[in-house]
C-alpha positions in Angstrom: 0.0 0.0 0.0 1.3 3.5 -0.9 0.2 6.8 0.5 0.7 10.5 0.8 0.4 12.8 3.8 -0.8 16.2 2.7 0.0 18.9 5.3 -2.7 21.5 5.4 -0.6 24.4 6.6 -1.6 28.0 5.8 -5.4 28.5 5.5 -4.9 32.2 4.6 -3.5 31.2 1.1 -4.4 29.5 -2.1 -3.8 26.1 -0.6 -7.5 25.1 -0.3 -8.3 26.4 -3.7 -5.5 24.3 -5.3 -6.6 21.1 -3.6 -10.3 21.5 -4.4 -9.3 22.4 -8.0 -7.3 19.1 -8.1 -10.2 16.9 -6.8 -10.6 14.7 -9.9 -6.9 14.3 -10.3 -6.5 13.2 -6.7 -9.4 10.7 -7.2 -7.8 9.2 -10.3 -4.1 9.1 -9.3 -2.5 5.8 -8.5 -2.1 6.4 -4.8 -4.0 4.0 -2.4 -4.4 6.4 0.5 -4.2 10.1 0.9 -4.2 11.7 4.3 -5.1 15.3 4.9 -3.6 16.5 8.1 -4.7 19.8 9.5 -7.5 21.9 11.0 -11.0 20.7 10.0 -12.3 24.1 11.1 -9.9 26.1 8.9 -10.1 23.7 5.9 -13.9 23.0 5.8 -14.1 22.8 2.1 -11.5 20.0 1.9 -13.1 18.1 4.7 -16.6 18.3 3.1 -15.3 17.5 -0.4 -13.0 14.6 0.4 -14.3 13.3 3.8 -16.8 10.8 2.4 -14.4 9.0 0.0 -12.6 5.8 1.2 -9.4 6.9 -0.5 -9.1 9.9 1.7 -8.7 10.3 5.5 -8.9 13.7 7.2 -6.8 13.9 10.5 -8.1 16.8 12.4 -5.4 18.8 14.3 -6.7 21.9 16.2 -5.1 25.3 15.6 -5.1 26.8 19.1 -5.3 30.6 19.5 -3.3 31.2 16.3 -0.4 29.2 17.7 0.9 28.5 14.1 4.3 27.2 15.1 3.0 24.4 17.4 0.2 23.7 14.9 2.9 23.1 12.2 4.9 21.0 14.6 1.8 18.9 15.4 0.8 18.2 11.8 4.4 17.5 10.7 5.0 15.1 13.6 1.8 13.3 12.8 2.9 12.9 9.2 6.3 11.6 10.2 4.7 9.1 12.6 2.5 7.8 9.7 5.5 7.5 7.4 7.4 5.5 10.0 4.5 3.1 10.3 3.7 3.0 6.6 7.0 3.0 4.9 5.9 3.6 1.3 4.6 7.1 2.2 5.7 10.6 1.1 4.9 13.9 2.9 3.6 16.7 0.8 3.3 20.1 2.6 1.4 23.0 1.2 3.1 26.4 1.1 3.1 28.6 4.2 3.9 32.0 5.4 7.4 31.6 7.0 7.1 34.6 9.3 3.8 33.4 10.7 4.6 29.7 11.1 8.3 29.5 11.8 8.7 32.5 14.2 12.3 33.1 13.1 13.3 29.7 14.6 14.0 28.2 11.2 14.9 29.9 7.9 12.4 27.7 6.0 10.2 24.6 6.1 13.2 22.5 4.7 15.2 23.1 7.9 12.1 22.8 10.1 11.3 19.4 8.7 14.9 18.2 8.9 15.1 19.1 12.6 11.8 17.4 13.5 12.6 14.4 11.4 15.8 13.4 13.3 17.4 16.5 14.8 20.2 16.3 12.2 20.6 19.4 10.0 22.1 17.5 7.1 19.3 18.3 4.5 19.3 20.1 1.2 16.6 21.9 -0.7 16.3 20.6 -4.3 14.2 22.4 -6.9 13.4 19.5 -9.1 12.4 19.4 -12.8 12.1 16.0 -14.5 12.8 17.1 -18.1 15.0 20.2 -17.9 17.4 21.0 -15.1 17.2 21.0 -11.3 18.9 23.3 -8.8 20.1 23.1 -5.2 21.0 26.2 -3.2 23.8 25.5 -0.8 22.4 28.2 1.5 18.7 29.0 1.6 16.8 31.9 3.3 19.7 34.0 4.7 21.0 37.4 4.0 23.5 37.7 1.2 26.2 39.2 3.4 26.1 36.0 5.5 26.5 33.5 2.6 30.3 33.2 2.4 30.7 32.5 6.1 28.2 29.6 5.8 30.0 27.9 3.0 32.5 25.2 4.1 33.9 21.9 2.9 31.5 19.7 4.9 28.5 21.6 3.7 29.5 21.2 0.0 30.4 17.5 0.3 27.1 16.8 2.1 25.2 18.5 -0.6 26.9 16.5 -3.4 26.3 13.3 -1.5 22.6 14.1 -1.0 22.1 14.9 -4.7 24.0 11.8 -5.8 22.1 9.5 -3.5 18.7 11.0 -4.4 19.2 10.5 -8.2 20.5 7.0 -7.7 17.2 6.2 -5.9 15.1 7.5 -8.7 17.4 5.9 -11.2 18.2 9.0 -13.2 21.7 10.0 -14.6 22.6 13.6 -14.1 25.7 15.9 -14.2 26.3 18.1 -11.2 27.5 21.6 -12.0 28.8 23.9 -9.2 28.4 27.6 -9.7 31.1 30.0 -8.4 30.4 32.3 -5.5 32.0 35.3 -7.1 31.5 36.8 -10.6 33.1 34.6 -13.3 33.9 32.1 -10.6 36.7 34.4 -9.4 38.7 34.1 -12.6 39.3 37.9 -12.6 40.7 37.9 -9.0 44.3 37.2 -8.1 43.6 36.5 -4.4 42.6 33.1 -3.0 38.9 33.3 -3.0 36.6 30.5 -1.9 36.1 29.5 -5.5 39.8 28.9 -6.0 40.7 27.8 -2.5 37.7 25.5 -1.7 35.5 24.7 -4.7 38.2 23.7 -7.1 39.7 21.4 -4.6 36.5 19.6 -3.7 35.4 19.2 -7.4 38.8 17.7 -8.2 38.5 15.2 -5.4 34.9 14.3 -6.3 36.0 13.6 -9.9 38.5 11.1 -8.6 35.5 9.3 -6.9 33.9 9.0 -10.4 31.2 11.5 -9.7 30.0 13.3 -12.8 30.7 16.9 -11.7 32.2 20.1 -13.1 32.9 23.7 -12.0 33.0 26.1 -10.5 31.5 27.8 -13.5 30.3 31.4 -13.9 26.7 31.7 -12.9 25.9 34.4 -15.6 26.3 31.9 -18.5 25.6 28.5 -16.8 21.9 28.4 -17.8 22.2 29.7 -21.4 22.2 26.3 -23.2 22.7 22.5 -22.8 21.3 22.4 -19.3 19.2 19.3 -19.6 19.8 16.5 -17.0 22.0 18.8 -15.0 21.8 19.8 -11.3 23.2 23.2 -10.5 24.5 23.7 -7.0 24.3 27.5 -6.3 26.0 29.2 -3.4 22.9 31.2 -2.4 19.1 31.1 -2.9 18.5 33.6 -5.8 21.6 32.5 -7.8 19.8 29.3 -8.8 16.1 29.9 -8.1 15.8 32.9 -10.4 16.8 30.9 -13.5 14.9 27.8 -12.4 11.6 29.7 -12.0 12.2 31.8 -15.1 12.9 28.9 -17.4 10.8 26.1 -15.9 7.8 28.3 -14.8 5.4 26.1 -12.7 7.0 22.9 -13.9 9.0 22.2 -10.7 8.6 20.9 -7.2 10.5 21.5 -4.0 12.1 18.4 -2.4 14.0 17.9 0.9 16.8 15.5 0.2 19.2 13.8 2.7 16.5 12.4 4.9 15.0 8.9 5.2 11.5 10.2 4.6 10.8 12.1 1.4 9.2 15.6 1.8 8.0 17.6 -1.2 5.9 20.7 -1.8 4.7 22.9 -4.7 7.3 25.3 -5.9 5.5 28.6 -5.1 4.4 30.6 -2.1 1.0 31.2 -0.5 0.0 33.7 -3.2 -2.5 35.3 -0.9 -2.8 38.2 -3.3 -4.4 35.9 -5.9 -7.4 35.0 -3.7 -9.2 38.2 -4.5 -8.6 37.9 -8.2 -10.6 34.6 -8.6 -10.0 31.0 -9.4 -8.8 31.5 -13.0 -5.6 33.2 -11.8 -4.7 30.3 -9.5 -2.5 27.5 -11.1 -2.4 24.1 -9.6 0.3 22.9 -12.0 3.1 22.6 -9.5 0.8 20.7 -7.1 -0.1 18.3 -9.9 3.6 17.8 -10.6 4.0 16.9 -6.9 1.3 14.3 -7.3 2.8 12.9 -10.5 6.2 12.6 -8.7 4.6 10.7 -5.8 2.7 8.4 -8.1 5.9 7.5 -10.1 8.1 7.2 -7.0 5.6 5.0 -5.0 4.7 2.8 -7.9 8.2 1.8 -9.0 
């Protein structure tokens, strides 16, 4: 039996609209059991729409006095517990407002999930596209001035290992491309930058281990052509997410790699501003991509 745990996170968003919009798709997809975990009171439409079907189970978690952090903790822990009991299960969390839910305790849900999974902060955020290219930011939601200090040998090696292991599991061959931290990967600088001192050395060692890897390359030309079946490791968030979202549009999903349980989410935010514009402006494409990924992964 295979299953998905869908975390009903932020009710003040397009999350409910997306799920209702995907009703027929959820009914038809080759997943035996779909759990909705969240507040019945805040997600009434989902409860009413899916509650009577055997394929779906709604697990009601109360949101107490707008305590969003502990609510998120409760629904995440419940999903992790289900995954441990039912091994062929993937967690799919809906987008959330980081300020409201994480209370500055974690930079993003990726780190929040990693901590509550096993207390080991050895995760990476992979923006995954099946046909084009994927990207992995080495640092996520931190200020640009703090990026260089967060980059070290262990962090880079762990990222490469996580990417390599993930693609082995899904049986897909890729080439890893590491982007330089500085303009033109520091080729214009005489001093020993992190590109020259650290990245070159790690890449050289990884090649000796037969890992298909190259770099560091200049980020300004890396995405111009021949990017299919490549995974670009960027030194910071926008270095790789801007080209990923510009080229792939909604054709991508967010995956936490490096953990025993797979966690995915649509590659977009809460889009609260779209609620007033009507249903026609709301795209469920990334959510459907999440479901497709789950179906393929769980039915191998």
